[in-house]
FIDRENKE-476415 format. One line per field, with one value per residue: residue number from 1; x, y negated, z negated of N, C-alpha, C in turn. Coordinates in Angstrom, 2 decimals. Layout:
<gupas>
k: [NUM/...] $
n_east: [X/...] $
n_north: [Y/...] $
n_up: [Z/...] $
ca_east: [X/...] $
ca_north: [Y/...] $
ca_up: [Z/...] $
c_east: [X/...] $
c_north: [Y/...] $
c_up: [Z/...] $
</gupas>
This chain:
<gupas>
k: [1/2/3/4/5/6/7/8/9/10/11/12/13/14/15/16/17/18/19/20/21/22/23/24/25/26/27/28/29/30/31/32/33/34/35/36/37/38/39/40/41/42/43/44/45/46/47/48/49/50/51/52/53/54/55/56/57/58/59/60/61/62/63/64/65/66/67/68/69/70/71/72/73/74/75/76/77/78/79/80/81/82/83/84/85/86/87/88/89/90/91/92/93/94/95/96/97/98/99/100/101/102/103/104/105/106/107/108/109/110/111/112/113/114/115/116/117/118/119/120/121/122/123/124/125/126/127/128/129/130/131/132/133/134/135/136/137/138/139/140/141/142/143/144/145/146/147/148/149/150/151/152/153/154/155/156/157/158/159/160/161/162/163/164/165/166/167/168/169/170/171/172/173/174/175/176/177/178/179/180/181/182/183/184/185/186/187/188/189/190/191/192/193/194/195/196/197/198/199/200/201/202/203/204/205/206/207/208/209/210/211/212/213/214/215/216/217/218/219/220/221/222/223/224/225/226] $
n_east: [0.84/0.59/1.88/0.09/-2.38/-2.73/-2.99/-5.38/-7.18/-7.09/-8.05/-10.64/-11.65/-11.59/-13.45/-15.76/-16.06/-16.51/-18.94/-20.58/-20.43/-21.48/-24.06/-25.08/-25.25/-27.11/-29.36/-29.94/-30.72/-32.92/-34.27/-34.92/-36.78/-36.89/-34.38/-32.43/-30.56/-29.25/-28.91/-27.19/-24.96/-24.21/-23.54/-21.48/-19.71/-19.40/-20.13/-23.35/-23.02/-21.03/-22.26/-23.92/-21.95/-20.48/-22.46/-24.60/-27.30/-29.59/-31.09/-29.42/-27.31/-28.53/-29.12/-26.56/-25.70/-27.41/-26.47/-23.82/-24.27/-25.41/-23.30/-21.49/-22.58/-23.01/-20.86/-20.37/-18.01/-17.23/-19.30/-18.85/-16.38/-17.16/-18.87/-17.05/-15.53/-13.81/-15.70/-18.59/-21.95/-23.66/-22.00/-21.24/-23.63/-23.84/-21.70/-22.69/-24.82/-23.27/-21.97/-24.19/-25.24/-23.08/-23.12/-25.66/-25.49/-23.35/-24.23/-23.13/-22.89/-24.29/-25.16/-26.89/-29.07/-29.94/-30.68/-32.64/-34.65/-35.34/-36.31/-38.50/-40.11/-40.47/-39.09/-39.01/-36.38/-35.53/-35.75/-33.62/-31.52/-31.95/-31.43/-28.74/-27.23/-28.45/-29.39/-27.14/-25.99/-28.02/-28.12/-25.78/-26.37/-28.63/-27.40/-25.98/-28.11/-29.31/-27.36/-27.60/-30.24/-30.63/-32.41/-33.22/-32.01/-33.79/-36.24/-39.24/-39.63/-37.20/-36.87/-38.77/-37.56/-35.35/-36.51/-37.60/-35.29/-33.86/-35.53/-35.62/-33.07/-33.23/-35.04/-33.45/-31.50/-33.04/-33.88/-31.45/-31.30/-32.56/-35.23/-37.97/-39.13/-39.65/-37.73/-35.53/-34.65/-33.88/-31.75/-29.89/-28.88/-26.18/-23.65/-22.74/-24.71/-26.99/-26.32/-26.15/-28.81/-30.26/-29.06/-29.66/-32.46/-33.04/-31.77/-33.20/-35.70/-35.01/-34.20/-36.61/-38.23/-36.76/-37.18/-39.92/-39.98/-38.71/-40.48/-42.87/-42.61/-43.98/-45.66/-44.12/-41.97/-43.22/-43.94/-41.41/-40.57/-42.27] $
n_north: [1.19/-2.16/-5.32/-7.38/-6.06/-4.85/-7.07/-8.11/-6.10/-6.29/-8.90/-8.48/-6.75/-8.43/-10.38/-8.80/-8.02/-10.51/-11.27/-9.23/-9.68/-12.27/-11.88/-10.06/-11.66/-13.62/-12.05/-11.06/-13.40/-14.48/-12.40/-9.82/-10.39/-13.17/-14.01/-15.02/-14.03/-16.18/-17.89/-16.36/-16.16/-18.85/-19.43/-17.62/-18.56/-17.62/-16.53/-15.60/-13.36/-11.92/-10.66/-8.81/-7.37/-6.11/-4.88/-4.14/-5.13/-7.31/-5.68/-3.44/-4.61/-5.22/-2.66/-1.69/-3.42/-2.62/0.01/-0.51/-1.94/0.04/1.88/0.30/0.11/2.77/5.14/7.86/9.36/8.81/10.07/12.73/13.18/13.08/15.32/17.34/17.44/19.00/19.70/19.89/19.99/18.17/16.06/15.15/14.09/11.96/10.43/9.70/8.00/6.02/4.88/3.70/1.92/0.22/-0.95/-2.20/-4.03/-5.61/-6.96/-7.08/-8.89/-9.78/-7.27/-5.74/-7.41/-7.21/-4.49/-4.44/-6.08/-4.51/-2.20/-3.17/-4.15/-2.12/-1.35/-0.05/0.48/1.61/4.35/5.03/4.32/6.21/8.62/8.34/7.48/7.95/10.66/12.61/11.89/12.37/15.10/15.87/14.95/16.48/18.95/18.65/18.32/20.78/22.42/21.69/22.38/24.94/25.37/26.36/24.70/24.78/24.79/23.03/21.76/20.73/18.53/16.83/16.39/14.96/12.57/11.56/11.15/9.31/7.09/5.13/4.04/2.82/0.81/-0.74/-1.64/-3.24/-5.11/-6.29/-8.08/-10.30/-9.90/-10.75/-10.08/-7.22/-5.32/-6.80/-7.58/-5.13/-4.60/-6.35/-5.19/-3.81/-2.18/0.56/1.40/1.34/3.21/5.51/5.72/6.14/8.53/10.31/10.28/11.24/13.75/15.09/15.31/16.88/19.25/20.03/20.50/22.53/24.60/24.96/25.94/28.36/29.62/29.54/30.57/30.97/29.21/26.99/28.50/30.12/28.19/27.41/29.63/29.84] $
n_up: [0.00/0.91/-0.35/0.17/0.66/-1.80/-3.44/-2.40/-3.13/-5.93/-6.24/-5.29/-7.27/-9.47/-8.69/-8.48/-11.17/-12.33/-11.19/-12.22/-15.01/-15.19/-14.12/-15.99/-18.28/-17.44/-16.75/-19.28/-20.53/-19.05/-17.82/-15.32/-13.24/-13.18/-12.55/-9.99/-7.06/-5.96/-8.16/-9.72/-8.04/-7.87/-10.54/-10.95/-9.18/-6.51/-3.13/-1.71/-0.14/-1.38/-3.52/-2.24/-0.94/-3.00/-4.56/-3.01/-3.23/-5.05/-6.71/-6.84/-8.17/-10.63/-11.59/-11.92/-13.91/-16.02/-16.42/-17.17/-19.51/-21.15/-21.29/-22.63/-25.14/-26.00/-25.14/-22.89/-23.08/-25.71/-27.11/-26.34/-27.54/-30.21/-30.28/-29.85/-32.10/-34.85/-37.02/-39.18/-37.81/-38.99/-39.82/-37.35/-36.48/-38.27/-37.36/-34.87/-35.59/-36.72/-34.49/-33.19/-35.12/-35.41/-32.85/-32.85/-35.00/-34.30/-32.12/-29.51/-27.32/-24.15/-23.56/-25.30/-25.10/-22.41/-22.28/-24.26/-23.15/-20.93/-22.16/-23.59/-21.57/-19.31/-16.09/-12.70/-12.50/-14.82/-14.65/-13.00/-14.68/-16.68/-15.33/-14.46/-16.68/-19.28/-19.36/-19.31/-21.77/-23.59/-23.41/-24.73/-27.34/-27.90/-28.10/-30.50/-32.31/-31.98/-33.10/-35.78/-36.45/-35.52/-33.54/-30.28/-27.32/-25.21/-26.41/-26.87/-29.33/-30.09/-28.46/-29.53/-31.96/-31.07/-30.11/-32.50/-33.95/-32.41/-32.07/-34.30/-33.94/-31.45/-32.06/-33.75/-31.98/-30.28/-32.16/-32.63/-30.64/-31.53/-32.27/-34.24/-37.65/-39.92/-39.10/-38.44/-40.94/-41.96/-40.28/-41.23/-43.45/-45.49/-43.61/-44.17/-45.92/-44.31/-42.32/-43.92/-44.77/-42.33/-41.52/-43.70/-43.66/-41.06/-41.16/-43.18/-41.93/-39.68/-40.91/-42.07/-39.79/-38.68/-40.55/-40.18/-37.57/-37.88/-39.59/-38.13/-35.26/-32.90/-31.08/-29.83/-28.90/-27.05/-25.15/-24.28/-22.99/-20.83] $
ca_east: [0.00/1.37/1.62/-1.10/-3.58/-2.87/-3.50/-6.78/-7.96/-7.19/-8.97/-11.98/-12.05/-11.84/-14.71/-16.84/-16.22/-17.09/-20.36/-21.24/-20.51/-22.41/-25.41/-25.51/-25.61/-28.33/-30.46/-30.27/-31.37/-34.19/-34.90/-34.64/-37.70/-36.66/-32.97/-32.24/-29.20/-28.68/-28.48/-26.03/-23.84/-23.78/-22.91/-20.22/-18.89/-19.16/-21.21/-24.34/-22.51/-20.20/-23.15/-24.31/-20.76/-20.07/-23.57/-25.60/-28.49/-29.84/-31.52/-28.22/-26.56/-29.24/-28.94/-25.18/-25.68/-28.04/-25.56/-22.68/-24.75/-25.58/-21.97/-20.84/-23.16/-22.68/-20.17/-20.43/-16.75/-17.27/-20.19/-18.19/-15.36/-17.87/-19.37/-15.93/-14.80/-13.77/-16.41/-19.97/-22.85/-24.22/-21.06/-21.32/-24.82/-23.49/-20.83/-23.58/-25.49/-22.26/-21.82/-25.35/-25.35/-22.03/-23.59/-26.80/-25.10/-22.39/-24.91/-22.55/-23.07/-25.49/-25.47/-28.10/-30.16/-30.43/-31.38/-33.86/-35.65/-35.79/-37.08/-39.76/-40.91/-39.78/-39.26/-38.64/-34.94/-35.27/-35.58/-32.24/-30.68/-32.11/-30.77/-27.30/-26.55/-29.07/-29.57/-25.98/-25.76/-29.05/-27.74/-24.79/-27.06/-29.46/-26.51/-25.70/-29.34/-29.50/-26.45/-28.12/-31.54/-30.67/-33.50/-32.63/-32.20/-34.95/-37.47/-39.78/-39.52/-35.94/-37.10/-39.47/-36.53/-34.53/-37.27/-37.71/-33.96/-33.38/-36.45/-35.17/-31.88/-33.69/-35.62/-32.36/-30.86/-33.95/-33.81/-30.18/-31.48/-33.29/-36.63/-38.29/-39.91/-38.95/-36.58/-34.41/-34.15/-33.17/-30.50/-28.96/-28.39/-24.78/-23.48/-22.67/-26.01/-27.90/-25.93/-26.51/-30.26/-30.65/-28.57/-30.42/-33.85/-33.07/-31.38/-34.32/-36.70/-34.50/-34.23/-38.01/-38.69/-36.05/-37.89/-41.20/-39.75/-38.38/-41.69/-43.91/-41.87/-44.77/-46.19/-43.06/-41.17/-43.99/-43.82/-40.06/-40.41/-43.09] $
ca_north: [0.00/-3.38/-6.31/-8.13/-5.24/-4.65/-8.33/-8.22/-5.17/-6.88/-10.05/-7.92/-6.22/-9.59/-10.97/-7.89/-8.11/-11.82/-11.20/-8.34/-10.36/-13.39/-11.32/-9.51/-12.76/-14.26/-11.10/-11.01/-14.66/-14.78/-11.20/-9.48/-11.05/-14.62/-14.29/-14.87/-13.83/-17.52/-18.39/-15.57/-16.55/-20.20/-19.37/-16.86/-19.28/-16.78/-16.67/-14.52/-12.17/-11.15/-9.80/-7.70/-6.57/-5.30/-4.18/-3.86/-5.96/-7.76/-4.50/-2.66/-5.32/-5.06/-1.27/-1.60/-4.13/-1.74/1.11/-1.06/-2.28/1.27/2.42/-0.58/0.39/4.15/5.71/9.32/9.91/8.73/11.13/14.01/13.29/13.44/16.69/18.28/17.37/20.22/19.43/20.38/19.22/17.07/14.94/14.63/13.24/10.74/9.65/9.16/6.84/4.97/4.22/2.87/0.82/-0.73/-1.67/-3.05/-5.12/-6.51/-7.71/-6.67/-9.85/-9.67/-5.87/-5.36/-8.22/-6.62/-3.23/-4.76/-6.56/-3.39/-1.28/-3.81/-4.29/-1.20/-1.46/1.19/0.66/2.40/5.75/5.15/4.31/7.50/9.68/8.16/7.23/8.53/12.12/13.36/11.59/13.07/16.52/16.01/14.77/17.67/20.01/18.42/18.60/22.24/22.97/21.42/23.02/26.30/25.42/26.38/23.48/24.96/24.71/21.66/21.18/19.99/17.23/16.01/15.99/13.94/11.32/11.07/10.72/8.18/5.94/4.04/3.41/1.93/-0.36/-1.57/-2.29/-4.30/-6.13/-6.98/-9.16/-11.40/-9.58/-11.10/-9.10/-6.41/-4.62/-7.73/-7.50/-3.85/-4.73/-7.16/-4.40/-3.39/-1.15/1.92/1.72/1.60/4.50/6.57/5.88/6.77/9.89/11.10/10.38/12.13/15.10/15.71/15.67/17.98/20.46/20.42/21.07/23.80/25.58/25.22/26.77/29.71/30.19/29.65/30.49/31.42/28.27/26.34/29.51/30.53/27.12/27.38/30.81/29.70] $
ca_up: [0.00/1.00/-1.39/0.56/0.44/-3.24/-3.96/-1.98/-3.95/-7.26/-6.13/-5.17/-8.57/-10.33/-8.24/-8.88/-12.62/-12.66/-10.81/-13.17/-16.30/-15.04/-13.94/-17.26/-19.17/-16.94/-16.89/-20.70/-20.92/-18.37/-17.28/-13.92/-12.31/-13.14/-12.23/-8.56/-6.57/-5.76/-9.46/-10.12/-7.19/-8.25/-11.86/-10.83/-8.21/-5.34/-2.17/-1.79/0.54/-2.32/-4.30/-1.37/-0.64/-4.15/-5.22/-1.97/-3.36/-6.43/-7.46/-7.09/-9.21/-11.91/-12.04/-12.40/-15.19/-17.02/-16.70/-17.90/-20.85/-21.91/-21.56/-23.61/-26.45/-26.35/-23.98/-22.84/-23.58/-27.17/-27.58/-26.14/-28.58/-31.44/-30.16/-29.85/-33.37/-35.65/-38.25/-39.12/-36.94/-39.76/-39.76/-35.98/-36.45/-38.98/-36.45/-33.84/-36.19/-36.91/-33.19/-32.87/-36.07/-35.00/-31.67/-33.20/-35.90/-33.66/-31.07/-28.24/-26.24/-23.33/-23.31/-26.01/-24.60/-21.16/-22.59/-25.02/-22.19/-20.09/-23.00/-23.95/-20.34/-18.39/-14.64/-12.01/-12.66/-16.02/-14.24/-12.51/-15.87/-17.35/-14.56/-14.35/-17.95/-20.47/-19.35/-19.81/-23.18/-24.35/-23.44/-25.81/-28.62/-28.10/-28.55/-31.92/-33.03/-31.94/-34.09/-37.12/-36.69/-34.96/-32.55/-28.94/-26.52/-24.33/-27.20/-26.90/-30.67/-30.19/-27.82/-30.52/-32.92/-30.43/-30.10/-33.87/-34.39/-31.62/-32.09/-35.18/-33.36/-30.38/-32.71/-34.25/-30.83/-29.86/-33.20/-32.46/-29.66/-32.15/-32.53/-35.62/-38.40/-40.92/-38.54/-38.52/-42.32/-42.07/-39.53/-42.01/-44.58/-45.35/-42.59/-44.71/-46.50/-43.20/-41.72/-44.86/-44.74/-41.06/-41.55/-44.68/-43.19/-39.90/-41.56/-43.89/-40.93/-38.87/-41.73/-42.22/-38.54/-38.54/-41.37/-39.53/-36.38/-38.36/-40.18/-37.10/-34.00/-31.75/-30.08/-29.06/-28.21/-25.87/-24.16/-23.73/-22.12/-19.62] $
c_east: [0.88/1.00/0.35/-2.38/-3.82/-3.45/-4.98/-7.67/-8.16/-8.15/-10.41/-12.51/-12.38/-13.17/-15.89/-17.12/-16.87/-18.58/-21.13/-21.45/-21.52/-23.85/-25.93/-25.99/-26.93/-29.53/-30.90/-31.04/-32.77/-34.89/-34.64/-35.49/-37.38/-35.22/-32.71/-30.77/-28.49/-28.15/-27.22/-24.79/-23.30/-23.02/-21.55/-19.24/-18.43/-20.28/-22.14/-23.84/-21.67/-21.05/-23.56/-23.12/-20.43/-21.20/-24.73/-26.82/-28.61/-30.28/-30.32/-27.37/-27.21/-29.05/-27.53/-25.03/-26.28/-27.11/-24.36/-23.07/-24.87/-24.24/-21.25/-21.31/-22.84/-22.14/-20.21/-19.15/-16.69/-18.15/-19.53/-17.10/-15.99/-18.30/-18.25/-15.13/-14.87/-14.38/-17.86/-20.85/-23.46/-23.30/-21.00/-22.53/-24.54/-22.62/-21.65/-24.31/-24.50/-22.04/-22.96/-25.52/-24.28/-22.51/-24.71/-26.38/-24.12/-23.04/-24.45/-22.89/-24.38/-25.99/-26.75/-29.31/-30.77/-31.22/-32.67/-34.97/-36.21/-36.64/-38.45/-40.69/-40.27/-40.11/-38.89/-37.15/-34.58/-35.06/-34.18/-31.27/-30.75/-31.32/-29.25/-26.58/-27.13/-29.06/-28.34/-25.69/-26.78/-28.73/-26.74/-25.47/-27.96/-28.62/-26.21/-26.93/-29.63/-28.59/-27.00/-29.35/-31.59/-31.86/-32.87/-32.93/-33.43/-36.28/-37.97/-39.69/-38.25/-36.06/-37.83/-38.48/-35.66/-35.23/-37.34/-36.38/-33.55/-34.24/-36.01/-33.95/-32.25/-34.29/-34.53/-31.67/-31.72/-33.91/-32.53/-30.25/-32.35/-34.76/-36.96/-39.05/-39.05/-37.73/-35.34/-33.79/-33.38/-31.80/-29.44/-28.44/-26.91/-24.66/-23.54/-24.00/-27.02/-27.59/-26.38/-28.02/-30.72/-30.26/-29.42/-31.85/-33.95/-32.76/-32.51/-35.42/-36.27/-34.56/-35.66/-38.54/-38.02/-36.76/-39.23/-41.03/-39.39/-39.64/-42.78/-43.28/-42.71/-45.04/-45.10/-42.22/-41.89/-43.88/-42.45/-39.81/-41.15/-42.45] $
c_north: [-1.25/-4.34/-7.07/-7.34/-5.00/-5.91/-8.51/-7.32/-5.73/-8.06/-9.56/-7.40/-7.36/-10.24/-10.11/-7.99/-9.43/-11.85/-10.38/-9.01/-11.50/-12.90/-10.76/-10.58/-13.40/-13.33/-11.00/-12.26/-14.80/-13.57/-11.01/-10.30/-12.54/-14.99/-14.01/-14.61/-15.18/-18.08/-17.65/-16.01/-17.93/-20.18/-18.66/-17.52/-18.36/-17.04/-15.46/-13.23/-11.30/-10.21/-8.58/-6.79/-5.62/-4.44/-3.85/-4.78/-6.44/-6.59/-3.62/-3.28/-5.12/-3.65/-1.04/-2.28/-3.27/-0.61/0.65/-1.40/-1.02/1.90/1.60/-0.27/1.81/4.85/7.23/9.95/9.88/9.83/12.51/14.24/13.67/14.90/17.73/18.27/18.72/19.93/19.88/19.44/18.03/15.84/14.33/13.71/11.92/9.83/9.01/7.92/5.69/4.19/3.24/1.71/-0.23/-1.60/-2.65/-4.24/-6.10/-7.38/-7.32/-7.59/-9.65/-8.23/-5.41/-6.15/-7.65/-5.36/-3.48/-5.21/-5.39/-2.41/-1.86/-3.99/-3.44/-1.48/-0.12/1.48/1.49/3.87/5.99/5.18/5.65/8.59/9.56/8.08/8.01/10.06/12.89/13.09/12.32/14.56/16.78/15.92/15.97/18.84/19.88/18.76/20.11/22.94/22.83/22.27/24.49/26.49/25.42/25.09/23.58/24.83/23.27/20.99/20.34/18.62/16.29/15.51/14.87/12.58/10.72/10.55/9.43/6.92/4.83/3.30/2.45/0.66/-1.30/-2.31/-3.45/-5.45/-6.93/-8.09/-10.29/-11.15/-9.90/-9.98/-8.26/-5.68/-5.49/-7.71/-6.21/-3.94/-5.50/-6.43/-4.09/-2.18/0.26/2.35/2.08/2.94/5.65/6.82/6.61/8.24/10.77/11.33/11.36/13.57/15.82/16.15/16.86/19.30/20.95/21.08/22.42/24.90/25.95/26.17/28.20/30.40/30.43/29.54/30.65/30.35/27.64/27.33/30.00/29.50/27.15/28.56/30.65/28.79] $
c_up: [0.00/-0.13/-1.10/0.28/-1.04/-3.89/-3.62/-2.83/-5.35/-7.27/-6.06/-6.49/-9.54/-9.98/-8.67/-10.38/-13.03/-12.33/-11.84/-14.52/-16.26/-14.94/-15.25/-18.21/-18.74/-17.06/-18.37/-21.13/-20.34/-17.76/-15.80/-12.95/-12.12/-12.76/-10.76/-8.22/-6.39/-7.07/-9.95/-9.35/-7.59/-9.58/-11.80/-9.86/-7.07/-4.34/-2.29/-1.16/-0.40/-3.17/-3.48/-1.06/-1.79/-4.73/-4.28/-2.03/-4.81/-7.29/-7.81/-8.19/-10.57/-12.46/-12.56/-13.75/-16.30/-17.42/-17.52/-19.34/-21.71/-22.25/-22.63/-25.03/-26.90/-25.10/-24.04/-23.39/-25.11/-27.76/-27.45/-27.19/-29.92/-31.41/-30.27/-31.15/-34.11/-37.02/-38.09/-38.30/-37.68/-39.72/-38.35/-35.84/-37.16/-38.09/-35.34/-34.37/-36.40/-35.62/-32.94/-33.84/-35.77/-33.84/-32.03/-34.05/-35.26/-32.60/-29.68/-27.08/-25.48/-23.19/-24.02/-25.51/-23.33/-21.44/-23.35/-24.09/-21.37/-20.89/-23.35/-22.75/-19.25/-16.92/-14.01/-12.15/-13.89/-15.68/-13.72/-13.68/-16.58/-16.64/-14.62/-15.69/-19.13/-20.48/-19.83/-21.29/-24.06/-24.45/-24.56/-27.18/-28.93/-28.60/-30.04/-32.76/-33.06/-32.95/-35.51/-37.43/-36.33/-34.01/-31.17/-28.16/-25.63/-25.07/-27.25/-28.27/-30.80/-29.51/-28.78/-31.58/-32.35/-30.46/-31.50/-34.40/-33.70/-31.78/-33.05/-34.63/-32.26/-30.97/-33.22/-33.12/-30.31/-30.87/-33.10/-31.45/-30.21/-32.40/-33.98/-36.32/-39.32/-40.38/-38.59/-39.92/-42.55/-41.41/-40.31/-43.25/-44.40/-44.43/-43.16/-45.31/-45.41/-42.53/-42.61/-44.85/-43.47/-41.05/-42.48/-44.20/-42.03/-40.30/-42.29/-42.91/-40.09/-39.64/-41.92/-40.95/-38.28/-39.31/-40.74/-38.35/-36.76/-38.88/-39.14/-35.72/-32.75/-30.69/-29.22/-28.31/-26.96/-24.77/-23.51/-22.80/-20.81/-18.58] $
</gupas>
């Protein structure tokens, strides 16, 4: 690679990063529908063609912003490192809550704002986010929950456990974007106290559902076989 081509590639990467950062901030402030490509280009000091060149379209840019926001809050590699730790599944669950409480309490710039807007007013782009970012991460978390409960991943009961475990975390992330009310007060609790509460509450529920599945294995097991 020549010096000129290497310089052009670096310039392109810098421009792409600037567009992404600018778009993320604007989407977090005014939402997808109210943020135009023209506004993004003006703020990032690029021409409209640069947005199409790097992201194909405004929709492509928004989907990239959503994916970047989710990776910034919880990265798949971080989850895999937790799952591969040589420790009990319960401690892996505690580490998962630590990641999310860190993200919620730190605010994480525009990243939580973009996700909060999308969660509160879902668009068709949420399905793309689920397929590209959420699904592989949920698979890792399901594995941890399966370790704790001894419920097979194919059993629908484990999906219910996933929703019950993740829902409070989603509320905290939304609250991190300035949502008023009692969740905001919870978010202001000391970090270790909040992690301990989420962990204890989730673990008690998981253990209760695990006992139910052992005592009454018929219905969910039949669904998982069909």
